[in-house]
C-alpha positions in Angstrom: 132.5 106.7 71.7 134.4 103.4 71.6 132.3 100.3 71.3 134.2 97.3 72.6 131.6 94.6 72.0 132.5 91.9 69.6 131.0 91.8 66.1 127.9 89.6 65.8 128.2 86.6 63.4 125.8 86.9 60.4 122.5 85.2 61.1 121.6 82.1 59.1 118.1 81.5 57.7 116.2 79.2 60.0 114.9 76.1 58.1 111.4 74.9 58.6 111.0 72.2 61.2 107.4 70.8 61.1 107.8 68.9 64.4 108.6 72.1 66.3 105.8 74.1 67.9 102.1 74.4 66.9 100.4 74.8 63.6 98.8 78.1 62.9 95.4 76.4 62.9 95.9 74.8 66.3 97.3 78.1 67.8 94.2 80.0 66.6 91.9 77.3 68.1 93.7 77.6 71.5 93.6 81.3 71.4 89.9 81.3 70.8 89.3 78.8 73.7 91.7 80.3 76.3 91.8 84.0 75.4 94.7 86.3 74.8 98.1 86.1 76.5 97.4 89.3 78.4 96.7 90.3 82.0 93.1 90.9 83.0 92.1 94.5 82.8 90.9 95.9 86.1 87.9 98.1 86.6 88.8 101.6 85.5 87.9 104.4 88.0 85.8 107.1 86.3 87.0 110.7 87.0 83.5 111.5 88.3 83.8 108.8 90.9 87.1 110.3 92.0 85.5 113.7 92.3 82.5 112.3 94.4 84.9 110.5 96.7 86.4 113.9 97.8 83.1 114.5 99.7 82.9 111.3 101.6 84.6 112.2 104.8 82.3 112.9 107.8 83.4 116.5 108.4 82.6 117.5 104.8 79.2 115.9 105.2 78.6 117.9 108.3 79.4 121.1 106.3 77.0 120.0 103.5 74.2 119.6 106.2 75.2 123.0 107.6 74.8 124.5 104.1 71.3 123.0 103.8 70.3 124.3 107.3 71.5 127.9 106.4 69.5 127.8 103.2 66.5 126.7 105.3 67.1 129.7 107.6 67.4 132.1 104.8 71.1 132.8 105.3 71.9 132.4 101.6 75.2 134.3 101.6 76.6 132.1 104.3 75.2 129.0 102.6 76.9 130.0 99.3 80.2 130.7 101.1 80.2 127.3 102.8 79.2 125.6 99.6 82.0 127.3 97.6 84.6 126.3 100.3 83.4 122.6 100.2 83.5 122.7 96.3 87.0 124.2 96.1 88.2 121.6 98.6 86.8 118.8 96.5 88.3 120.2 93.3 91.8 120.5 94.9 91.7 116.9 96.1 90.4 115.7 92.7 93.2 117.5 90.8 95.8 115.9 93.0 94.3 112.4 92.7 93.2 112.4 89.1 96.0 110.0 88.2 93.9 106.9 88.9 95.2 103.5 89.7 96.6 101.9 86.5 98.4 99.0 88.1 96.9 96.2 85.9 97.3 98.4 82.8 101.0 98.9 83.6 101.4 95.1 84.2 100.0 94.5 80.7 102.7 96.7 79.3 105.4 94.5 80.8 104.5 91.7 78.3 106.6 91.7 75.2 104.7 93.4 72.3 106.2 91.0 69.8 107.6 87.4 70.1 109.5 85.0 67.9 107.5 81.8 67.7 107.5 78.6 65.6 104.2 78.3 63.6 104.0 75.4 61.1 107.6 74.7 61.8 108.7 78.2 60.6 110.1 80.9 63.0 108.0 83.9 62.7 107.1 87.0 64.7 103.6 87.5 66.2 102.2 89.9 68.8 102.9 88.6 72.3 99.2 88.5 73.2 98.6 85.9 70.5 100.8 83.3 72.1 99.2 80.2 73.6 100.2 77.3 75.8 102.2 74.8 73.7 103.8 77.4 71.4 107.6 77.2 71.1 109.4 80.5 71.2 112.9 81.6 70.5 114.7 84.1 72.7 118.1 85.7 72.8 120.0 88.4 74.8 117.9 91.5 75.2 114.6 89.9 74.6 111.7 90.2 77.1 110.2 86.8 77.8 106.5 86.9 76.6 105.1 84.1 78.7 106.1 81.4 81.3 108.0 78.7 79.4 110.1 75.6 79.9 113.5 75.5 78.1 114.0 73.0 75.3 117.4 74.4 74.2 119.8 76.8 75.9 123.2 78.2 74.9 125.0 80.2 77.6 121.6 81.4 78.6 120.9 83.6 81.6 118.0 85.8 82.6 117.5 88.9 84.7 114.6 88.0 87.0 115.0 91.0 89.4 111.5 92.3 88.5 110.0 89.1 89.8 112.4 87.8 92.4 114.5 90.8 93.5 117.7 88.9 92.8 120.5 91.3 91.8 122.4 88.9 89.6 121.3 87.3 86.4 120.2 83.7 86.8 121.8 80.9 84.8 119.4 78.9 82.8 119.6 75.4 81.3 117.6 72.5 79.9 116.1 70.2 82.5 112.8 68.3 82.9 110.5 69.4 80.0 107.2 67.6 80.8 105.0 67.8 83.8 106.9 70.9 85.1 105.5 72.8 88.0 105.3 76.5 87.3 107.0 78.1 90.4 109.7 80.7 90.8 113.4 80.1 91.1 113.5 77.2 88.5 116.6 76.8 86.5 114.8 75.4 83.4 111.9 78.0 83.3 111.7 81.4 81.8 109.1 83.9 83.2 106.9 86.5 81.6 108.3 90.0 81.9 111.9 89.0 82.7 114.7 89.8 80.3 117.3 87.5 78.7 120.6 88.8 79.9 122.9 86.6 77.8 122.9 83.7 75.4 120.0 82.2 73.4 117.4 79.4 73.6 114.1 77.9 72.7 111.3 77.2 75.1 107.8 75.8 75.1 105.1 78.0 76.7 103.5 76.3 79.8 101.4 79.3 81.1 100.0 82.5 79.5 98.1 85.6 80.6 96.8 85.5 84.2 98.2 82.0 84.8 101.8 83.2 84.6 103.8 84.3 87.6 103.3 87.9 86.7 99.5 87.2 86.2 99.4 85.8 89.8 101.0 89.1 91.0 98.3 91.0 89.0 95.7 88.9 90.8 97.2 89.7 94.2 97.1 93.5 93.5 93.5 93.4 92.4 92.5 91.7 95.6 94.0 94.3 97.9 91.5 96.8 99.3 92.5 100.3 100.1 91.9 101.6 103.7 91.6 105.1 105.0 94.8 106.7 106.1 95.3 107.6 109.8 94.6 111.3 109.1 91.3 110.5 107.3 90.3 108.3 110.3 91.2 111.2 112.7 89.3 113.8 110.7 86.2 111.5 110.5 86.4 111.2 114.3 86.7 115.0 114.6 83.7 115.4 112.4 81.6 113.1 114.6 82.7 115.0 117.7 81.8 118.3 116.1 78.4 116.9 115.0 77.6 115.7 118.5 78.7 119.0 119.9 76.4 120.8 117.5 73.4 118.7 118.5 74.1 119.3 122.2 74.3 123.1 121.6 71.0 123.1 119.7 69.3 121.2 122.6 70.7 123.3 125.4 69.9 126.7 123.7 66.4 125.6 122.7 65.7 124.3 126.2 67.2 127.5 127.9 65.0 129.7 125.7 62.0 127.6 126.4 62.5 128.0 130.2 62.8 131.8 129.7 59.5 131.9 127.9 60.9 132.5 124.4 59.1 131.2 121.3 60.2 127.6 120.8 60.7 128.0 117.0 62.8 131.2 117.5 65.1 129.5 120.0 65.4 126.4 117.9 66.5 128.5 114.9 68.9 130.3 117.2 70.4 127.0 118.4 70.8 125.8 114.9 72.5 129.0 113.8 74.9 128.6 116.7 75.6 125.0 115.8 76.4 126.0 112.2 78.7 128.7 113.6 80.5 126.0 115.6 81.4 124.0 112.5 84.9 125.0 111.3 84.0 125.1 107.6 87.6 126.1 106.7 89.1 122.9 108.3 88.9 120.5 105.4 90.0 123.1 102.9 93.0 124.1 105.1 94.0 120.4 105.5 93.8 119.9 101.7 95.8 123.2 101.0 98.4 122.3 103.6 98.8 118.8 102.1 99.0 120.2 98.6 101.7 122.7 99.6 103.6 119.9 101.3 103.5 117.9 98.0 105.1 120.8 96.3 107.9 121.1 98.9 108.5 117.3 98.7 108.9 117.3 94.9 111.8 119.7 95.5 113.2 117.1 97.9 112.9 114.3 95.3 109.6 112.8 96.6 106.5 112.7 94.4 103.3 112.2 96.3 100.5 110.5 94.3 97.8 110.7 97.0 97.4 113.8 99.3 96.8 112.0 102.6 99.9 109.8 102.0 102.0 112.8 103.1 100.7 112.6 106.7 100.7 108.8 106.8 104.5 108.9 106.3 104.8 110.8 109.5 103.5 108.0 111.7 105.3 105.1 109.9 107.1 103.0 112.5 108.2 100.2 110.2 109.9 100.5 106.8 110.1 97.3 104.8 112.7 97.9 102.2 113.6 96.0 99.1 117.3 95.5 98.9 118.2 95.5 95.3 118.2 99.0 93.8 116.8 100.6 96.9 119.3 100.0 99.7 121.9 98.9 97.1 123.1 100.4 93.8 121.9 97.4 91.7 125.3 97.2 90.0 127.5 94.2 90.8 130.9 95.3 91.9 134.1 93.4 92.6 135.3 94.3 96.1 138.0 91.7 96.8 140.5 89.7 94.8 142.7 86.9 96.2 145.9 86.2 94.3 149.3 84.8 95.4 148.3 84.7 99.1 147.4 88.4 98.9 143.8 89.6 99.6 143.4 92.9 97.9 140.6 95.4 98.4 139.1 97.0 95.3 137.6 100.4 96.0 134.9 102.2 94.0 131.4 100.9 93.2 129.0 100.6 90.4 129.9 101.2 86.7 132.6 103.8 87.4 136.2 103.5 86.5 137.3 105.3 89.6 138.8 102.8 92.0 142.0 101.7 93.7 143.6 98.4 94.7 144.5 98.5 98.4 146.2 96.1 100.8 146.9 96.9 104.5 145.9 100.5 103.9 148.5 100.9 101.1 148.1 101.2 97.4 149.2 98.1 95.4 149.6 97.2 91.8 147.7 94.0 91.0 149.9 93.5 87.9 153.0 93.5 90.1 153.5 89.8 89.4 152.5 87.3 86.7 149.6 85.8 88.7 147.9 89.2 89.1 148.4 90.1 85.4 147.0 86.8 84.2 144.0 87.0 86.6 143.1 90.4 85.1 143.4 89.0 81.6 141.0 86.1 82.3 138.5 88.6 83.9 138.5 90.7 80.8 138.9 88.2 78.0 136.8 85.2 79.3 133.8 87.5 79.2 130.9 88.1 76.9 129.8 91.4 78.4 131.0 94.7 76.8 131.7 98.2 78.1 131.0 101.4 76.3 133.2 104.3 77.3 131.3 107.5 77.9 133.5 110.5 77.2 133.1 113.3 79.7 130.5 111.5 81.7 127.8 112.2 79.0 126.2 108.8 79.1 123.7 107.2 81.4 126.3 106.4 84.1 127.7 109.8 84.6 131.1 110.4 86.2 133.7 113.2 86.2 136.1 112.5 83.4 134.1 109.7 81.8 132.3 106.5 83.0 131.3 103.1 81.7 128.0 101.8 80.4 127.6 98.0 80.4 126.0 95.6 77.9 125.6 92.0 79.1 125.5 89.9 82.3 126.0 92.0 85.5 128.5 89.5 86.9 130.7 89.6 83.8 130.3 93.4 83.8 131.7 93.6 87.3 134.8 91.6 86.2 135.3 93.9 83.2 135.1 97.1 85.3 137.5 95.7 87.9 140.0 94.8 85.2 139.6 98.2 83.6 140.4 99.9 86.9 143.8 98.2 86.6 144.2 99.3 83.0 143.3 95.9 81.4 140.4 96.2 78.9 139.1 94.1 76.0 140.4 96.8 73.7 144.0 96.6 75.2 143.9 92.8 75.0 142.7 92.9 71.4 146.3 93.7 70.4 147.7 90.6 72.2 145.0 88.0 71.8 142.3 86.9 69.4 139.4 84.6 70.4 139.7 81.2 68.7 137.0 79.2 70.5 134.6 79.3 73.4 133.1 76.7 75.8 130.0 78.5 77.0 128.9 78.4 80.6 126.3 75.8 81.6 124.8 75.1 85.0 126.1 71.5 85.2 129.8 72.4 84.6 129.6 75.8 86.3 132.5 76.9 84.1 133.1 79.1 81.1 136.3 78.9 79.0 137.7 80.9 76.1 140.6 79.7 73.9 142.8 82.7 72.9 145.8 82.9 70.6 148.6 85.4 71.0 150.6 87.1 68.3 153.2 84.3 68.4 150.6 81.7 67.6 150.6 80.3 71.2 147.1 79.3 72.4 145.8 79.6 75.9 142.8 78.5 77.8 141.2 81.2 80.0 138.6 79.8 82.4 136.4 81.1 85.2 133.8 79.4 87.4 132.9 78.3 90.9 135.9 77.9 93.2 135.2 74.2 94.2 134.6 73.1 90.6 137.5 75.0 89.1 140.0 73.7 91.8 139.2 70.2 90.8 140.3 71.0 87.3 143.6 72.5 88.4 147.0 70.7 88.8 149.0 73.8 89.6 148.8 77.3 91.0 150.6 80.5 89.8 152.0 81.8 93.0 153.6 85.2 92.2 155.8 84.4 89.2 156.2 80.7 89.8 153.9 77.7 89.0 153.6 75.5 92.1 151.7 72.2 92.4 148.5 72.4 94.4 149.4 70.8 97.7 147.2 70.4 100.7 148.4 73.7 102.4 148.0 75.8 99.3 144.5 74.4 98.6 143.5 75.1 102.2 144.7 78.7 101.9 142.6 79.2 98.7 139.5 77.6 100.3 139.9 79.7 103.5 140.1 82.9 101.3 136.9 81.7 99.5 135.1 81.1 102.8 136.1 84.5 104.2 134.7 86.2 101.1 131.5 84.2 101.2 130.9 85.1 104.9 131.1 88.7 103.9 128.2 88.1 101.5 130.5 88.2 98.4 129.8 86.1 95.3 133.1 84.2 94.7 134.4 83.3 91.3 137.8 81.6 90.6 140.1 82.2 87.6 142.5 79.8 85.9 144.5 79.4 82.7 147.0 77.2 80.9 149.0 77.2 77.6 147.6 74.6 75.2 149.9 72.3 73.2 150.0 72.6 69.4 147.0 70.9 67.9 145.4 70.3 71.3 141.6 70.4 70.8 139.5 73.1 72.6 137.4 70.3 74.2 140.4 69.5 76.5 140.9 73.2 77.5 139.4 72.6 81.0 141.9 70.0 82.1 145.2 70.5 83.9 144.6 74.1 84.5 146.8 76.5 86.5 144.9 78.3 89.3 145.3 82.1 89.4 143.0 83.5 92.1 139.6 84.6 93.3 137.3 87.5 92.9 134.6 88.4 95.4 131.7 90.7 94.3 128.4 92.1 95.5 125.8 94.7 94.8 127.2 97.4 97.2 125.0 99.4 99.5 124.2 103.0 98.7 126.5 105.4 100.5 123.5 107.3 102.0 121.7 104.2 103.2 123.6 103.7 106.4 123.0 107.2 107.7 119.4 107.1 106.6 118.9 103.8 108.6 120.5 105.3 111.6 118.2 108.4 111.4 115.2 106.0 111.2 116.5 104.2 114.3 116.7 107.5 116.3 113.2 108.3 115.1 111.9 105.1 116.5 111.4 103.5 113.0 112.4 99.9 112.4 114.0 99.2 109.0 113.5 95.7 107.7 115.2 94.3 104.6 113.2 92.1 102.3 115.1 90.5 99.4 115.1 87.6 97.0 118.9 87.2 97.5 120.6 84.5 99.5 120.5 84.7 103.3 124.3 85.2 103.7 124.4 88.0 101.1 121.3 89.7 102.6 122.8 89.6 106.1 126.1 90.9 105.0 124.5 93.9 103.3 122.1 94.5 106.2 125.1 94.5 108.7 127.0 97.0 106.6 123.9 99.3 106.5 123.0 98.9 110.1 119.8 97.0 109.7 120.9 93.7 111.1 122.5 93.4 114.6 123.5 90.6 116.9 120.4 89.0 118.3 118.2 89.8 115.3 116.4 87.1 113.5 116.5 86.2 109.8 113.7 84.3 108.0 113.8 82.8 104.6 111.0 82.2 102.1 111.0 78.4 102.9 110.6 79.2 106.6 107.7 81.6 105.8 106.0 78.8 103.8 105.8 76.5 106.8 104.8 78.9 109.6 101.3 80.2 110.1 100.3 83.9 110.1 100.0 83.7 113.9 103.5 82.3 114.3 104.9 85.0 112.0 103.2 87.7 114.2 104.9 86.2 117.3 108.3 86.3 115.7 108.2 89.4 113.4 109.2 92.0 116.0 112.6 90.4 116.2 113.2 89.8 112.5 115.1 92.5 110.5 116.0 90.5 107.4 113.8 88.3 105.1 115.8 86.5 102.5 115.0 84.4 99.4 111.4 85.6 99.4 108.8 85.6 96.7 106.0 88.2 96.0 103.4 86.4 98.1 105.9 86.3 101.0 106.4 90.1 100.9 102.6 90.5 101.0 102.5 88.1 104.0 105.2 90.1 105.8 103.5 93.5 105.3 100.2 92.1 106.5 101.8 90.6 109.6 103.3 94.0 110.6 100.0 95.7 110.0 98.1 93.2 112.1 100.5 93.9 114.9 99.4 97.5 114.8 102.4 99.0 112.9 102.0 101.7 110.3 104.1 100.1 107.6 105.9 101.6 104.6 107.1 99.3 101.9 109.6 100.3 99.3 110.3 98.6 96.0 111.1 98.8 92.4 110.3 95.5 90.7 107.1 93.9 89.7 107.7 91.5 92.6 107.3 94.4 95.1 104.1 95.7 93.6 101.5 93.7 95.7 103.3 94.5 99.0 103.7 98.2 98.0 100.0 98.4 97.4 99.1 96.6 100.6 101.3 98.7 102.9 99.9 101.8 104.7 102.4 103.8 102.6 103.7 102.3 99.3 107.0 103.7 98.0 108.4 103.1 94.6 111.6 104.1 92.8 111.3 106.8 90.1 114.3 105.8 88.0 114.6 102.0 88.3 111.1 101.3 89.3 108.7 99.5 87.0 105.5 101.2 85.9 103.6 98.5 87.9 105.2 99.5 91.2 104.9 103.2 90.5 101.2 102.9 89.9 100.7 100.7 93.0 102.5 103.2 95.2 101.5 106.3 97.2 105.0 107.9 97.0 107.6 107.8 94.2 111.3 108.6 95.1 112.5 110.5 92.1 116.2 109.7 92.8 115.8 106.1 93.9 117.5 107.0 97.2 116.5 105.4 100.4 117.7 108.6 102.2 115.0 110.5 100.3 112.4 108.4 102.0 113.7 109.6 105.4 113.3 113.2 104.4 109.7 112.4 103.3 109.0 110.8 106.7 110.4 114.0 108.3 108.1 116.1 106.1 105.1 113.8 107.0 105.8 114.4 110.7 106.0 118.2 110.1 102.7 118.1 108.2 100.9 116.3 111.0 102.3 118.6 113.6 101.1 121.6 111.6 97.7 120.0 111.1 97.4 119.7 114.9 98.4 123.3 115.2 95.7 124.7 113.0 93.1 122.3 114.4 94.0 123.7 117.8 93.7 127.2 116.5 90.4 126.8 114.5 88.6 124.8 117.2 89.7 127.2 120.0 88.4 130.1 118.0 85.1 128.4 117.2 84.6 127.4 120.8 85.3 131.1 121.7 82.7 132.3 119.2 80.1 129.8 120.3 80.7 130.4 124.0 80.4 134.1 123.5 77.0 133.8 121.8 75.8 130.9 124.0 76.6 132.5 127.4 75.1 135.8 126.1 71.8 134.1 125.4 71.8 132.3 128.7 72.5 135.5 130.5 69.6 137.3 128.7 71.9 139.7 126.9 71.3 141.1 123.4 72.9 139.1 120.6 76.6 139.7 121.1 77.7 139.3 117.5 75.7 139.5 114.3 75.8 136.6 111.8 77.9 138.8 109.4 80.5 139.3 112.1 80.8 135.5 112.6 81.0 135.0 108.8 83.8 137.5 108.4 85.7 136.0 111.3 85.4 132.4 110.0 86.3 133.3 106.4 89.1 135.9 106.9 90.6 136.0 110.3 90.3 132.2 110.9 91.3 130.9 107.5 94.4 132.9 106.5 96.4 132.4 109.8 95.4 128.7 109.9 96.8 128.2 106.4 100.0 130.0 107.4 100.2 127.6 110.5 100.2 124.8 108.0 103.5 126.2 106.6 105.4 126.2 109.9 109.0 125.0 109.2 110.3 121.6 110.3 111.1 121.2 113.9 114.8 120.2 114.1 113.9 117.6 116.8 111.1 115.9 114.8 113.3 112.9 113.8 114.5 112.4 117.4 111.1 111.5 118.7 109.3 108.2 118.3 106.4 108.1 115.8 102.9 108.6 117.2 100.8 105.5 117.6 98.2 104.8 114.9 95.6 104.7 117.7 96.4 108.1 118.9 93.5 110.6 118.6 94.1 113.9 116.9 93.5 115.4 120.4 96.1 113.2 122.1 98.7 114.5 124.6 96.2 116.9 126.2 95.4 118.9 123.0 91.6 118.7 123.6 92.0 120.2 127.1 94.2 122.9 125.7 91.6 123.7 123.0 88.7 123.9 125.4 90.6 126.0 128.0 91.9 128.5 125.4 88.5 128.6 123.7 86.9 129.5 127.0 89.4 132.2 127.5 88.6 133.7 124.1 84.9 133.5 124.7 85.0 135.0 128.3 87.4 137.8 127.2 85.0 138.7 124.3 81.9 138.5 126.5 83.7 140.5 129.3 84.4 143.4 126.8 80.8 143.3 125.6 79.3 143.5 129.1 81.8 146.2 130.1 81.1 148.4 127.1 77.3 147.8 127.3 77.2 148.7 131.0 79.6 151.7 130.9 78.8 153.2 127.5 75.2 152.1 127.0 75.6 151.7 123.2 74.8 148.2 121.8 76.6 149.0 118.5 79.7 150.2 120.4 79.6 147.1 122.6 79.3 144.8 119.6 82.1 146.6 117.8 84.4 146.3 120.8 83.5 142.6 121.3 84.1 142.0 117.5 87.5 143.6 117.7 88.4 141.7 120.9 87.4 138.4 119.5 89.5 138.8 116.4 92.6 140.2 118.2 92.4 137.5 120.9 92.4 134.9 118.1 95.3 136.5 116.3 97.3 136.4 119.6 96.3 132.8 120.0 97.6 131.9 116.6 101.2 132.5 117.8 100.5 130.3 120.8 99.6 127.5 118.5 103.1 127.5 116.9 104.3 125.1 119.7 102.8 122.6 122.0 105.8 122.7 124.4 106.6 126.5 124.5 104.5 129.5 125.8 103.9 132.6 123.7 106.7 134.3 125.5 109.4 131.8 124.4 108.3 130.8 120.8 110.3 131.9 117.8 108.1 134.6 116.2 110.0 135.3 113.0 110.7 131.8 111.6 107.4 131.9 109.6 106.9 135.2 107.9 103.8 134.0 106.2 102.1 133.7 109.6 103.1 137.2 110.6 101.8 138.6 107.3 98.6 136.6 107.6 98.0 138.0 111.1 98.7 141.6 110.0 96.4 141.2 107.0 93.6 139.8 109.2 94.1 142.6 111.7 93.9 145.2 108.9 90.6 143.7 107.7 89.0 143.9 111.1 90.3 147.5 111.8 88.9 148.4 108.3 85.5 146.9 109.2 85.4 149.0 112.4 87.1 152.3 111.4 86.4 152.6 107.7 83.0 154.3 107.1 81.9 152.3 104.0 82.6 149.0 105.9 80.8 150.3 109.0 77.6 150.5 107.1 78.0 146.8 106.0 79.1 145.4 109.3 77.0 147.8 111.5 80.0 148.9 113.5 81.2 152.1 115.1 84.7 153.4 115.7 86.4 153.1 119.1 88.2 156.0 120.8 91.8 155.8 122.0 90.6 155.3 125.6 88.3 152.5 124.5 91.1 150.8 122.6 93.2 150.8 125.8 90.3 149.0 127.6 90.2 146.4 124.9 94.0 146.0 125.1 93.8 145.4 128.9 91.4 142.6 128.4 93.6 141.2 125.5 96.6 141.0 127.8 94.7 138.9 130.4 94.2 135.7 128.2 97.8 134.9 127.0 99.3 135.6 130.5 96.8 133.2 132.2 97.2 130.7 129.4 101.0 130.6 129.8 100.8 130.2 133.5 98.3 127.3 133.2 100.5 125.7 130.5 103.6 125.7 132.7 101.6 124.3 135.7 100.2 121.5 133.4 103.7 120.6 132.1 105.1 120.5 135.6 102.3 118.3 136.9 102.7 116.0 133.9 106.4 115.7 134.5 105.9 115.0 138.2 
């Protein structure tokens, strides 16, 4: 590897300065009074509490009551079976959610473990948590800031504050007001806990520690957020209540009917209770959990890690995605995209820290070194620069690329200039043979310039300068236009300013370059006068290639994508336009505007807003809450600490697996392992598939249970012998209901799932006529089974034969129905049978179990069944054909009526 960074100067011993900082005694006193410089530890969730929470939903409670009732009735086998199902369901949920919320613990890790601080006037190192307000700390490039502090001294200092503000570029820092400073974000003279010093060095006095820092305030926001049940959990609770009410009604009707017939009241009450227990689909919670767990496995293969099971389904009904810009929609790597030199505006292709890229103008390849001005501009970009590039041979480094890539050390803006120059073949290494650095005038926020004095091999010295266009132009007396130096006249100045404005309107950050030869003996302090203007560079953090297509897919799926960023309004809008988020007529709101409008006013405007710029963490929280109050199921993506409160507040919080901080990951429900916004779209598609499959097996299980209950219920009302024995019902519920229902949960994704609008959060699990379909098909199953029972009892006179025939009919009718449940739009005669082999195998296995129970002699003794003859099987087949044909006819009539 080639390391191109300059050698560090040997460090000098720091002399004691008694007037600087606190004494060790005073620091200890303040530490005792105010506590450690650490974030408050939240209440840890005990594993036992997580396990108990798995049994809180209403349907599980109904099952637990059912278990108690079956024990009371002496049905110990059934009670044990239901109990085991409920326990296994709880264990599965516990295993998946055992990674408890560690948000505050992760936030504490963001504080620097060690800090350089003046104690008794001597610079020493202490643990970051021992710092107190009033301490004076020393920081330099690469250090993590241990607490919020006001700068006392700064040399070419800049800080990466993206974890707090979302800004993609390092923020220049300088000395300003030092007393009575208000601790708020976006202050030039403040450093903030958890941020990183990108370049330079400085000294600062701590003004806030622990929970009083900006990061501490974020920790406080996260701890105040209360989690709410997901839409699926709400729907399953509603379903449990419906089933419970249905069970009570069944008990009452059966008991009353038996009483009217003169049956003993206690016997009829127990019969009603047993029927009600049979009506409870004990496999439903387990199948929901299994289906969600299997979906989690599939989503990991698609680069989405689900931290909470029910979050899978919530994704499916998201209709708003609030996305952080930096690192989520963009690459989080500043890239030069345009240069203006000698009246030529040249496009620079390629993005990120990759050496692949071309210089294009009018669709044709150009050489930026084709004239003196271009050559000089590239030299300034590479030499007037304190960043460094490390060449990765063969793409083995962090930034992988075919044939080798670059890794960057230093300020992202300077890194972008280095990479752009390297694309043209100009590097610090190539310039080292021509120039040596003699002096430097560091950048500061007042001058907005940086200059380097270089000496060539002939002893000629040059000033290389870069900075803001307006400031640098005032320092220039000439312009290198091609190969000639011309005076800066009004027309030339206008051309340069117009080019700068064009770049700025495209959301580019514009920097200007200049140079001049220095006279012999001329001091470096005069280097920034009488300069010769060279050209402009325009850079931005480019959007991810996949983001535009992903946003379009979301739009087709009825999902609104909103950009939330700490960047400037112009930059945010430019990126949003490129990606397809921002369109003509859309509104943009800034953090300042959010500060002055009420929650009610924001709710009125928010439907038309697609970009929020210059926002702080509390603004993001306000935005997410406004969308939720409007009834939207809201997803929030983010990677920085600044995103964590909003990520936790959202219905579905999504963090980045690579660039995301521990804080955001622990606050999220979903982690995108490849940091790709497009991966979120595949996760939404998977969520929609899961919910569709849940509806399918709810339809199947409830139809089957209604069929079973109706068979028994009508038999009792008609004065018939008990149609099916408890062991028959138990076998049906455990084997023939469960396996096909699990297989339904594995139905493949519908190719049209992302072309439909998301379902409303208020929609019941029975919406779009599903309840009517369930009741109708359940009645068909029950009537078909009862019809076979009556037919066999009347014509063959054997109760065991009639029960066996009814048992076989019930199961086979259900197994036919499971294929009807594959689609809510198609009939059984038009569905694709073979796209889910697991369902076919499950149906065949269940059929084999039932035929074994009826035709295998050892099983006949257990289940009290007898074998059917070939003629009797044909009778059963005739009844079986009736139900699906009638169901298909009714379904077509219903669809036609609905369409009309």
